[in-house]
N, C-alpha and C positions, 0 to 999 in steps of 0.2 A: 150883474147888478144885485144888490141885497134886497130881498123881499121882507125879511124879518130877522130880528135878533132877540134871543131869549136868554135870561140869566136867572139862576136860582141857587140858594144856599140853604142848607138844613143843618141843624144841630144834632150831631150823632147821639149825645146822651138822650135827647128827646125821642129820637127814633128807637132807641134801646128800650125806653120806658113803654112806648106804644107796643112794641113787639112782646114785652113781658105781660102787659095788660090784655093784648089782643093778638094772639098768635096768628089769626087769619089775615092780619095786615100784610104779611109777606105775600100771600096769595092774591090779595087785592092789588099789590103794586107790580109784582113780577109775572111775566108770561111764563108759559110752561117751559120753554127753552131757557129763559133767564133762571128759572128755579133750578133747572138741572145743573147749571154752573154754580149757583148759590149753594146747593146742597153738598158740593164737593170742597167747599172752602173751610178753612179754620175758623173758629168762632169769631175772632176779632176781624177777620177779612169779610165775614158775612155782613157785619154791621156796616163796614165801608162800602161793600158792594151794593147793599140795599139802599143806604143813604145816598150813594152816587146815582144809582138808577132812578130813585125818586126825584132827586134834583134835576136830572137829565130830562125826565118825562115832563116835569113842570116847565122847564126851560123851553122844550120843544113846543108845548102847548102855548106858551107865551109868544114864541117866535111866530107860530101860526096866526096868532091873533084871536084864537078861540077860547083859550083857557081849557081846563079840564071839564068835560061834561058835554052832552049832546053830540056834536061832531067829532069829538076827540076825547076818548076815554083812555084811562091808564093801560087798559089791556090792548088798546090799538097801537101802543108804541112799544117797541122792543129795542134794546141796545145790546148788540151781540158783537163779540170781537171778530175782527177779520183774521186772515191767516197770520198776520204779525202781532196780533193781540190788540190792535187799535180798535176803539169802539166805532161801530157803524149803526146808524139809525134805520130802523124799519118802521114804516107806518102802514097799518092794516096789511101786514105780511109783505109789503113791497120795500125793497131797499130804496132809500132815498139818496139823493146826491148832496145832501145837507152836511154841514160840518158840525162836529160835536167835540167838546173837550170836557173831561171830568177830572176833578181833583179832590183829594181829601187830606185832612190832618187828623190828629187824634180827636179833635172837637167838632169839625165841620166837614161836610161834603158839599161840593159846589159843581155846577155845570153851566156851559155856555153852549148855545146852539145858534148857528147862522144858516139861514135859508136863502138860497139864491133863486133868482127868477130863471 
């Protein structure tokens, strides 16, 4: 049974502007393990990765029904690849059984999360 569904989309040019103005934005969004992956990417992939992770975290908070803040902070959520490269959700360092899909184009990154009971 589905407990929650979350969907979010971000404009990559807007994310790029934020990074240029506020370099700390990357550290605010990504966990330490996510940043290790981010730092190994080519510049254009960094933007896609960060935008996708931001959208995914927002989507997860929406699916939880809490939004970001209080019970669910950006640093509480990590999206890390499994052995095949598919994204897996971690909440407060615990692997969840929730479903996540992340996609991006040149202009947008989007994510959907489904939480099951």
